[in-house]
PDB file of N, CA, C and O in Angstrom:
ATOM      1  N   MET A   1     -92.498   3.745 -52.824  1.00  0.00           N
ATOM      2  CA  MET A   1     -91.755   3.238 -53.964  1.00  0.00           C
ATOM      3  C   MET A   1     -92.357   1.913 -54.443  1.00  0.00           C
ATOM      4  O   MET A   1     -92.262   1.592 -55.628  1.00  0.00           O
ATOM      5  N   GLN A   2     -92.969   1.147 -53.551  1.00  0.00           N
ATOM      6  CA  GLN A   2     -93.572  -0.119 -53.970  1.00  0.00           C
ATOM      7  C   GLN A   2     -94.716   0.128 -54.949  1.00  0.00           C
ATOM      8  O   GLN A   2     -94.872  -0.611 -55.922  1.00  0.00           O
ATOM      9  N   ILE A   3     -95.504   1.150 -54.699  1.00  0.00           N
ATOM     10  CA  ILE A   3     -96.613   1.484 -55.608  1.00  0.00           C
ATOM     11  C   ILE A   3     -96.071   1.987 -56.934  1.00  0.00           C
ATOM     12  O   ILE A   3     -96.561   1.595 -57.993  1.00  0.00           O
ATOM     13  N   VAL A   4     -95.064   2.853 -56.888  1.00  0.00           N
ATOM     14  CA  VAL A   4     -94.478   3.401 -58.115  1.00  0.00           C
ATOM     15  C   VAL A   4     -93.952   2.278 -59.000  1.00  0.00           C
ATOM     16  O   VAL A   4     -94.108   2.332 -60.219  1.00  0.00           O
ATOM     17  N   ARG A   5     -93.327   1.258 -58.402  1.00  0.00           N
ATOM     18  CA  ARG A   5     -92.782   0.140 -59.188  1.00  0.00           C
ATOM     19  C   ARG A   5     -93.877  -0.599 -59.949  1.00  0.00           C
ATOM     20  O   ARG A   5     -93.604  -1.169 -61.005  1.00  0.00           O
ATOM     21  N   LYS A   6     -95.097  -0.604 -59.445  1.00  0.00           N
ATOM     22  CA  LYS A   6     -96.214  -1.253 -60.129  1.00  0.00           C
ATOM     23  C   LYS A   6     -96.729  -0.411 -61.294  1.00  0.00           C
ATOM     24  O   LYS A   6     -97.413  -0.931 -62.175  1.00  0.00           O
ATOM     25  N   LEU A   7     -96.409   0.873 -61.308  1.00  0.00           N
ATOM     26  CA  LEU A   7     -96.921   1.794 -62.320  1.00  0.00           C
ATOM     27  C   LEU A   7     -95.926   2.094 -63.427  1.00  0.00           C
ATOM     28  O   LEU A   7     -96.249   2.835 -64.355  1.00  0.00           O
ATOM     29  N   THR A   8     -94.745   1.546 -63.355  1.00  0.00           N
ATOM     30  CA  THR A   8     -93.686   1.906 -64.301  1.00  0.00           C
ATOM     31  C   THR A   8     -94.119   1.722 -65.735  1.00  0.00           C
ATOM     32  O   THR A   8     -94.934   0.842 -66.012  1.00  0.00           O
ATOM     33  N   PRO A   9     -93.613   2.507 -66.649  1.00  0.00           N
ATOM     34  CA  PRO A   9     -92.627   3.558 -66.403  1.00  0.00           C
ATOM     35  C   PRO A   9     -93.270   4.847 -65.899  1.00  0.00           C
ATOM     36  O   PRO A   9     -94.277   5.309 -66.436  1.00  0.00           O
ATOM     37  N   VAL A  10     -92.677   5.410 -64.870  1.00  0.00           N
ATOM     38  CA  VAL A  10     -93.112   6.686 -64.311  1.00  0.00           C
ATOM     39  C   VAL A  10     -91.900   7.614 -64.333  1.00  0.00           C
ATOM     40  O   VAL A  10     -90.811   7.250 -63.888  1.00  0.00           O
ATOM     41  N   MET A  11     -92.108   8.807 -64.852  1.00  0.00           N
ATOM     42  CA  MET A  11     -91.029   9.787 -64.942  1.00  0.00           C
ATOM     43  C   MET A  11     -91.246  10.856 -63.871  1.00  0.00           C
ATOM     44  O   MET A  11     -92.371  11.078 -63.422  1.00  0.00           O
ATOM     45  N   ALA A  12     -90.152  11.519 -63.466  1.00  0.00           N
ATOM     46  CA  ALA A  12     -90.257  12.538 -62.427  1.00  0.00           C
ATOM     47  C   ALA A  12     -89.269  13.663 -62.675  1.00  0.00           C
ATOM     48  O   ALA A  12     -88.213  13.469 -63.277  1.00  0.00           O
ATOM     49  N   VAL A  13     -89.637  14.837 -62.200  1.00  0.00           N
ATOM     50  CA  VAL A  13     -88.734  15.978 -62.135  1.00  0.00           C
ATOM     51  C   VAL A  13     -88.397  16.152 -60.663  1.00  0.00           C
ATOM     52  O   VAL A  13     -89.294  16.224 -59.823  1.00  0.00           O
ATOM     53  N   ASN A  14     -87.110  16.219 -60.347  1.00  0.00           N
ATOM     54  CA  ASN A  14     -86.653  16.397 -58.970  1.00  0.00           C
ATOM     55  C   ASN A  14     -85.905  17.710 -58.865  1.00  0.00           C
ATOM     56  O   ASN A  14     -85.060  18.028 -59.702  1.00  0.00           O
ATOM     57  N   ALA A  15     -86.221  18.466 -57.831  1.00  0.00           N
ATOM     58  CA  ALA A  15     -85.522  19.723 -57.587  1.00  0.00           C
ATOM     59  C   ALA A  15     -85.038  19.743 -56.150  1.00  0.00           C
ATOM     60  O   ALA A  15     -85.781  19.402 -55.230  1.00  0.00           O
ATOM     61  N   VAL A  16     -83.794  20.142 -55.961  1.00  0.00           N
ATOM     62  CA  VAL A  16     -83.236  20.354 -54.627  1.00  0.00           C
ATOM     63  C   VAL A  16     -83.045  21.858 -54.493  1.00  0.00           C
ATOM     64  O   VAL A  16     -82.458  22.501 -55.363  1.00  0.00           O
ATOM     65  N   ILE A  17     -83.553  22.415 -53.381  1.00  0.00           N
ATOM     66  CA  ILE A  17     -83.422  23.852 -53.160  1.00  0.00           C
ATOM     67  C   ILE A  17     -82.548  24.118 -51.936  1.00  0.00           C
ATOM     68  O   ILE A  17     -82.451  23.286 -51.035  1.00  0.00           O
ATOM     69  N   ASP A  18     -81.918  25.284 -51.919  1.00  0.00           N
ATOM     70  CA  ASP A  18     -81.090  25.652 -50.770  1.00  0.00           C
ATOM     71  C   ASP A  18     -81.926  26.437 -49.763  1.00  0.00           C
ATOM     72  O   ASP A  18     -83.145  26.538 -49.907  1.00  0.00           O
ATOM     73  N   ASP A  19     -81.274  26.987 -48.751  1.00  0.00           N
ATOM     74  CA  ASP A  19     -81.984  27.707 -47.698  1.00  0.00           C
ATOM     75  C   ASP A  19     -82.628  29.006 -48.167  1.00  0.00           C
ATOM     76  O   ASP A  19     -83.435  29.597 -47.450  1.00  0.00           O
ATOM     77  N   ARG A  20     -82.277  29.442 -49.352  1.00  0.00           N
ATOM     78  CA  ARG A  20     -82.907  30.636 -49.927  1.00  0.00           C
ATOM     79  C   ARG A  20     -83.905  30.278 -51.029  1.00  0.00           C
ATOM     80  O   ARG A  20     -84.367  31.134 -51.783  1.00  0.00           O
ATOM     81  N   ARG A  21     -84.222  28.972 -51.095  1.00  0.00           N
ATOM     82  CA  ARG A  21     -85.162  28.416 -52.076  1.00  0.00           C
ATOM     83  C   ARG A  21     -84.672  28.552 -53.514  1.00  0.00           C
ATOM     84  O   ARG A  21     -85.476  28.628 -54.443  1.00  0.00           O
ATOM     85  N   ARG A  22     -83.362  28.582 -53.694  1.00  0.00           N
ATOM     86  CA  ARG A  22     -82.778  28.575 -55.030  1.00  0.00           C
ATOM     87  C   ARG A  22     -82.536  27.133 -55.446  1.00  0.00           C
ATOM     88  O   ARG A  22     -82.105  26.313 -54.636  1.00  0.00           O
ATOM     89  N   VAL A  23     -82.809  26.825 -56.694  1.00  0.00           N
ATOM     90  CA  VAL A  23     -82.582  25.470 -57.193  1.00  0.00           C
ATOM     91  C   VAL A  23     -81.081  25.216 -57.288  1.00  0.00           C
ATOM     92  O   VAL A  23     -80.352  25.961 -57.942  1.00  0.00           O
ATOM     93  N   THR A  24     -80.632  24.147 -56.623  1.00  0.00           N
ATOM     94  CA  THR A  24     -79.221  23.776 -56.663  1.00  0.00           C
ATOM     95  C   THR A  24     -78.992  22.488 -57.436  1.00  0.00           C
ATOM     96  O   THR A  24     -77.858  22.165 -57.791  1.00  0.00           O
ATOM     97  N   PHE A  25     -80.062  21.754 -57.696  1.00  0.00           N
ATOM     98  CA  PHE A  25     -79.977  20.510 -58.466  1.00  0.00           C
ATOM     99  C   PHE A  25     -81.322  20.285 -59.111  1.00  0.00           C
ATOM    100  O   PHE A  25     -82.359  20.469 -58.473  1.00  0.00           O
ATOM    101  N   LEU A  26     -81.318  19.892 -60.363  1.00  0.00           N
ATOM    102  CA  LEU A  26     -82.552  19.627 -61.092  1.00  0.00           C
ATOM    103  C   LEU A  26     -82.291  18.484 -62.048  1.00  0.00           C
ATOM    104  O   LEU A  26     -81.306  18.492 -62.786  1.00  0.00           O
ATOM    105  N   ASN A  27     -83.182  17.491 -62.033  1.00  0.00           N
ATOM    106  CA  ASN A  27     -83.047  16.417 -63.009  1.00  0.00           C
ATOM    107  C   ASN A  27     -84.414  15.871 -63.394  1.00  0.00           C
ATOM    108  O   ASN A  27     -85.433  16.215 -62.795  1.00  0.00           O
ATOM    109  N   TYR A  28     -84.410  15.017 -64.404  1.00  0.00           N
ATOM    110  CA  TYR A  28     -85.625  14.397 -64.921  1.00  0.00           C
ATOM    111  C   TYR A  28     -85.267  12.997 -65.358  1.00  0.00           C
ATOM    112  O   TYR A  28     -84.201  12.761 -65.927  1.00  0.00           O
ATOM    113  N   GLY A  29     -86.160  12.075 -65.088  1.00  0.00           N
ATOM    114  CA  GLY A  29     -85.923  10.718 -65.559  1.00  0.00           C
ATOM    115  C   GLY A  29     -86.844   9.733 -64.890  1.00  0.00           C
ATOM    116  O   GLY A  29     -87.806  10.117 -64.225  1.00  0.00           O
ATOM    117  N   GLU A  30     -86.550   8.457 -65.068  1.00  0.00           N
ATOM    118  CA  GLU A  30     -87.319   7.397 -64.430  1.00  0.00           C
ATOM    119  C   GLU A  30     -87.333   7.689 -62.935  1.00  0.00           C
ATOM    120  O   GLU A  30     -86.299   8.019 -62.356  1.00  0.00           O
ATOM    121  N   ILE A  31     -88.493   7.569 -62.314  1.00  0.00           N
ATOM    122  CA  ILE A  31     -88.706   8.123 -60.974  1.00  0.00           C
ATOM    123  C   ILE A  31     -87.725   7.615 -59.920  1.00  0.00           C
ATOM    124  O   ILE A  31     -87.174   8.416 -59.165  1.00  0.00           O
ATOM    125  N   GLU A  32     -87.496   6.319 -59.852  1.00  0.00           N
ATOM    126  CA  GLU A  32     -86.629   5.800 -58.795  1.00  0.00           C
ATOM    127  C   GLU A  32     -85.165   6.188 -59.024  1.00  0.00           C
ATOM    128  O   GLU A  32     -84.473   6.593 -58.089  1.00  0.00           O
ATOM    129  N   THR A  33     -84.702   6.065 -60.259  1.00  0.00           N
ATOM    130  CA  THR A  33     -83.318   6.417 -60.582  1.00  0.00           C
ATOM    131  C   THR A  33     -83.065   7.905 -60.389  1.00  0.00           C
ATOM    132  O   THR A  33     -82.062   8.297 -59.793  1.00  0.00           O
ATOM    133  N   SER A  34     -83.978   8.739 -60.897  1.00  0.00           N
ATOM    134  CA  SER A  34     -83.771  10.185 -60.775  1.00  0.00           C
ATOM    135  C   SER A  34     -83.883  10.642 -59.327  1.00  0.00           C
ATOM    136  O   SER A  34     -83.174  11.558 -58.910  1.00  0.00           O
ATOM    137  N   HIS A  35     -84.760  10.017 -58.563  1.00  0.00           N
ATOM    138  CA  HIS A  35     -84.868  10.353 -57.141  1.00  0.00           C
ATOM    139  C   HIS A  35     -83.551  10.043 -56.425  1.00  0.00           C
ATOM    140  O   HIS A  35     -83.059  10.860 -55.647  1.00  0.00           O
ATOM    141  N   MET A  36     -82.985   8.873 -56.685  1.00  0.00           N
ATOM    142  CA  MET A  36     -81.739   8.490 -56.029  1.00  0.00           C
ATOM    143  C   MET A  36     -80.581   9.397 -56.449  1.00  0.00           C
ATOM    144  O   MET A  36     -79.677   9.640 -55.649  1.00  0.00           O
ATOM    145  N   GLU A  37     -80.588   9.899 -57.679  1.00  0.00           N
ATOM    146  CA  GLU A  37     -79.565  10.861 -58.096  1.00  0.00           C
ATOM    147  C   GLU A  37     -79.671  12.146 -57.268  1.00  0.00           C
ATOM    148  O   GLU A  37     -78.659  12.718 -56.864  1.00  0.00           O
ATOM    149  N   ALA A  38     -80.898  12.589 -57.023  1.00  0.00           N
ATOM    150  CA  ALA A  38     -81.102  13.787 -56.196  1.00  0.00           C
ATOM    151  C   ALA A  38     -80.669  13.525 -54.752  1.00  0.00           C
ATOM    152  O   ALA A  38     -80.048  14.380 -54.121  1.00  0.00           O
ATOM    153  N   VAL A  39     -80.995  12.352 -54.238  1.00  0.00           N
ATOM    154  CA  VAL A  39     -80.581  11.988 -52.875  1.00  0.00           C
ATOM    155  C   VAL A  39     -79.062  11.956 -52.771  1.00  0.00           C
ATOM    156  O   VAL A  39     -78.495  12.479 -51.812  1.00  0.00           O
ATOM    157  N   ASP A  40     -78.404  11.351 -53.743  1.00  0.00           N
ATOM    158  CA  ASP A  40     -76.937  11.279 -53.730  1.00  0.00           C
ATOM    159  C   ASP A  40     -76.313  12.675 -53.771  1.00  0.00           C
ATOM    160  O   ASP A  40     -75.321  12.935 -53.091  1.00  0.00           O
ATOM    161  N   PHE A  41     -76.896  13.571 -54.570  1.00  0.00           N
ATOM    162  CA  PHE A  41     -76.401  14.950 -54.614  1.00  0.00           C
ATOM    163  C   PHE A  41     -76.529  15.607 -53.246  1.00  0.00           C
ATOM    164  O   PHE A  41     -75.591  16.243 -52.765  1.00  0.00           O
ATOM    165  N   LEU A  42     -77.671  15.455 -52.635  1.00  0.00           N
ATOM    166  CA  LEU A  42     -77.974  16.124 -51.377  1.00  0.00           C
ATOM    167  C   LEU A  42     -77.240  15.525 -50.185  1.00  0.00           C
ATOM    168  O   LEU A  42     -76.932  16.229 -49.223  1.00  0.00           O
ATOM    169  N   ARG A  43     -76.965  14.247 -50.244  1.00  0.00           N
ATOM    170  CA  ARG A  43     -76.396  13.518 -49.105  1.00  0.00           C
ATOM    171  C   ARG A  43     -75.161  14.207 -48.499  1.00  0.00           C
ATOM    172  O   ARG A  43     -75.039  14.273 -47.276  1.00  0.00           O
ATOM    173  N   THR A  44     -74.265  14.709 -49.320  1.00  0.00           N
ATOM    174  CA  THR A  44     -73.037  15.326 -48.792  1.00  0.00           C
ATOM    175  C   THR A  44     -73.319  16.603 -48.002  1.00  0.00           C
ATOM    176  O   THR A  44     -72.485  17.031 -47.204  1.00  0.00           O
ATOM    177  N   TYR A  45     -74.478  17.211 -48.215  1.00  0.00           N
ATOM    178  CA  TYR A  45     -74.820  18.450 -47.535  1.00  0.00           C
ATOM    179  C   TYR A  45     -75.674  18.239 -46.283  1.00  0.00           C
ATOM    180  O   TYR A  45     -75.699  19.102 -45.406  1.00  0.00           O
ATOM    181  N   VAL A  46     -76.368  17.115 -46.189  1.00  0.00           N
ATOM    182  CA  VAL A  46     -77.343  16.968 -45.104  1.00  0.00           C
ATOM    183  C   VAL A  46     -77.065  15.814 -44.153  1.00  0.00           C
ATOM    184  O   VAL A  46     -77.659  15.761 -43.076  1.00  0.00           O
ATOM    185  N   GLU A  47     -76.201  14.907 -44.505  1.00  0.00           N
ATOM    186  CA  GLU A  47     -75.909  13.787 -43.619  1.00  0.00           C
ATOM    187  C   GLU A  47     -74.764  14.126 -42.676  1.00  0.00           C
ATOM    188  O   GLU A  47     -73.804  14.798 -43.054  1.00  0.00           O
ATOM    189  N   ILE A  48     -74.884  13.659 -41.469  1.00  0.00           N
ATOM    190  CA  ILE A  48     -73.792  13.803 -40.517  1.00  0.00           C
ATOM    191  C   ILE A  48     -73.507  12.437 -39.896  1.00  0.00           C
ATOM    192  O   ILE A  48     -74.402  11.604 -39.762  1.00  0.00           O
ATOM    193  N   ALA A  49     -72.277  12.227 -39.530  1.00  0.00           N
ATOM    194  CA  ALA A  49     -71.907  10.986 -38.855  1.00  0.00           C
ATOM    195  C   ALA A  49     -72.367  11.058 -37.406  1.00  0.00           C
ATOM    196  O   ALA A  49     -72.200  12.079 -36.738  1.00  0.00           O
ATOM    197  N   VAL A  50     -72.939   9.980 -36.938  1.00  0.00           N
ATOM    198  CA  VAL A  50     -73.394   9.886 -35.554  1.00  0.00           C
ATOM    199  C   VAL A  50     -72.581   8.776 -34.890  1.00  0.00           C
ATOM    200  O   VAL A  50     -72.588   7.638 -35.358  1.00  0.00           O
ATOM    201  N   PRO A  51     -71.885   9.099 -33.808  1.00  0.00           N
ATOM    202  CA  PRO A  51     -70.967   8.137 -33.210  1.00  0.00           C
ATOM    203  C   PRO A  51     -71.638   6.974 -32.484  1.00  0.00           C
ATOM    204  O   PRO A  51     -70.967   6.000 -32.144  1.00  0.00           O
ATOM    205  N   GLN A  52     -72.939   7.055 -32.242  1.00  0.00           N
ATOM    206  CA  GLN A  52     -73.633   5.969 -31.553  1.00  0.00           C
ATOM    207  C   GLN A  52     -75.062   5.884 -32.044  1.00  0.00           C
ATOM    208  O   GLN A  52     -75.549   6.814 -32.688  1.00  0.00           O
ATOM    209  N   LYS A  53     -75.749   4.782 -31.751  1.00  0.00           N
ATOM    210  CA  LYS A  53     -77.151   4.623 -32.112  1.00  0.00           C
ATOM    211  C   LYS A  53     -78.024   5.201 -31.008  1.00  0.00           C
ATOM    212  O   LYS A  53     -77.680   5.134 -29.828  1.00  0.00           O
ATOM    213  N   PHE A  54     -79.157   5.770 -31.406  1.00  0.00           N
ATOM    214  CA  PHE A  54     -80.129   6.315 -30.474  1.00  0.00           C
ATOM    215  C   PHE A  54     -81.467   5.631 -30.689  1.00  0.00           C
ATOM    216  O   PHE A  54     -81.791   5.236 -31.809  1.00  0.00           O
ATOM    217  N   SER A  55     -82.242   5.488 -29.630  1.00  0.00           N
ATOM    218  CA  SER A  55     -83.549   4.840 -29.772  1.00  0.00           C
ATOM    219  C   SER A  55     -84.571   5.768 -30.419  1.00  0.00           C
ATOM    220  O   SER A  55     -85.528   5.303 -31.037  1.00  0.00           O
ATOM    221  N   THR A  56     -84.373   7.077 -30.282  1.00  0.00           N
ATOM    222  CA  THR A  56     -85.292   8.057 -30.872  1.00  0.00           C
ATOM    223  C   THR A  56     -84.488   9.190 -31.493  1.00  0.00           C
ATOM    224  O   THR A  56     -83.538   9.695 -30.894  1.00  0.00           O
ATOM    225  N   VAL A  57     -84.882   9.585 -32.708  1.00  0.00           N
ATOM    226  CA  VAL A  57     -84.255  10.714 -33.379  1.00  0.00           C
ATOM    227  C   VAL A  57     -85.374  11.598 -33.914  1.00  0.00           C
ATOM    228  O   VAL A  57     -86.285  11.103 -34.579  1.00  0.00           O
ATOM    229  N   VAL A  58     -85.321  12.898 -33.634  1.00  0.00           N
ATOM    230  CA  VAL A  58     -86.314  13.850 -34.119  1.00  0.00           C
ATOM    231  C   VAL A  58     -85.654  14.710 -35.184  1.00  0.00           C
ATOM    232  O   VAL A  58     -84.603  15.306 -34.946  1.00  0.00           O
ATOM    233  N   THR A  59     -86.272  14.773 -36.363  1.00  0.00           N
ATOM    234  CA  THR A  59     -85.709  15.560 -37.459  1.00  0.00           C
ATOM    235  C   THR A  59     -86.779  16.425 -38.104  1.00  0.00           C
ATOM    236  O   THR A  59     -87.971  16.255 -37.850  1.00  0.00           O
ATOM    237  N   SER A  60     -86.343  17.342 -38.933  1.00  0.00           N
ATOM    238  CA  SER A  60     -87.248  18.160 -39.726  1.00  0.00           C
ATOM    239  C   SER A  60     -86.615  18.368 -41.088  1.00  0.00           C
ATOM    240  O   SER A  60     -85.449  18.752 -41.187  1.00  0.00           O
ATOM    241  N   ALA A  61     -87.381  18.115 -42.132  1.00  0.00           N
ATOM    242  CA  ALA A  61     -86.845  18.269 -43.484  1.00  0.00           C
ATOM    243  C   ALA A  61     -86.928  19.705 -43.982  1.00  0.00           C
ATOM    244  O   ALA A  61     -86.206  20.082 -44.905  1.00  0.00           O
ATOM    245  N   GLY A  62     -87.793  20.502 -43.388  1.00  0.00           N
ATOM    246  CA  GLY A  62     -88.012  21.852 -43.884  1.00  0.00           C
ATOM    247  C   GLY A  62     -86.985  22.864 -43.442  1.00  0.00           C
ATOM    248  O   GLY A  62     -86.574  23.719 -44.226  1.00  0.00           O
ATOM    249  N   GLY A  63     -86.565  22.779 -42.194  1.00  0.00           N
ATOM    250  CA  GLY A  63     -85.678  23.785 -41.639  1.00  0.00           C
ATOM    251  C   GLY A  63     -86.425  25.080 -41.345  1.00  0.00           C
ATOM    252  O   GLY A  63     -87.524  25.301 -41.854  1.00  0.00           O
ATOM    253  N   TYR A  64     -85.827  25.928 -40.530  1.00  0.00           N
ATOM    254  CA  TYR A  64     -86.448  27.193 -40.202  1.00  0.00           C
ATOM    255  C   TYR A  64     -86.559  28.058 -41.454  1.00  0.00           C
ATOM    256  O   TYR A  64     -85.560  28.095 -42.172  1.00  0.00           O
ATOM    257  N   ALA A  65     -87.536  28.694 -41.782  1.00  0.00           N
ATOM    258  CA  ALA A  65     -88.782  28.933 -41.108  1.00  0.00           C
ATOM    259  C   ALA A  65     -89.881  27.963 -41.555  1.00  0.00           C
ATOM    260  O   ALA A  65     -91.008  28.034 -41.066  1.00  0.00           O
ATOM    261  N   LEU A  66     -89.563  27.078 -42.463  1.00  0.00           N
ATOM    262  CA  LEU A  66     -90.566  26.143 -42.967  1.00  0.00           C
ATOM    263  C   LEU A  66     -91.066  25.200 -41.900  1.00  0.00           C
ATOM    264  O   LEU A  66     -92.207  24.747 -41.985  1.00  0.00           O
ATOM    265  N   ASP A  67     -90.262  24.880 -40.891  1.00  0.00           N
ATOM    266  CA  ASP A  67     -90.657  23.912 -39.881  1.00  0.00           C
ATOM    267  C   ASP A  67     -91.326  24.530 -38.644  1.00  0.00           C
ATOM    268  O   ASP A  67     -91.663  23.802 -37.710  1.00  0.00           O
ATOM    269  N   LYS A  68     -91.518  25.817 -38.618  1.00  0.00           N
ATOM    270  CA  LYS A  68     -92.055  26.448 -37.394  1.00  0.00           C
ATOM    271  C   LYS A  68     -93.536  26.184 -37.193  1.00  0.00           C
ATOM    272  O   LYS A  68     -94.038  26.383 -36.087  1.00  0.00           O
ATOM    273  N   THR A  69     -94.253  25.746 -38.214  1.00  0.00           N
ATOM    274  CA  THR A  69     -95.668  25.432 -38.048  1.00  0.00           C
ATOM    275  C   THR A  69     -95.917  23.950 -38.231  1.00  0.00           C
ATOM    276  O   THR A  69     -97.057  23.498 -38.127  1.00  0.00           O
TER     277      THR A  69
END
């Protein structure tokens, strides 16, 4: 994002897909603002509350079967 801020104005198309690769959210706009709109949309579906802090967390953004390789 630091590099993008030096290049402004930069526009972006953001797409959020579900587990069947169907588009569930699509927007266009200034890159940082439109990205955060997509993140806010997705947050309710992908964030979980964690009752304590951990020193290491392993995650995958792809999910099965995208993450198997």
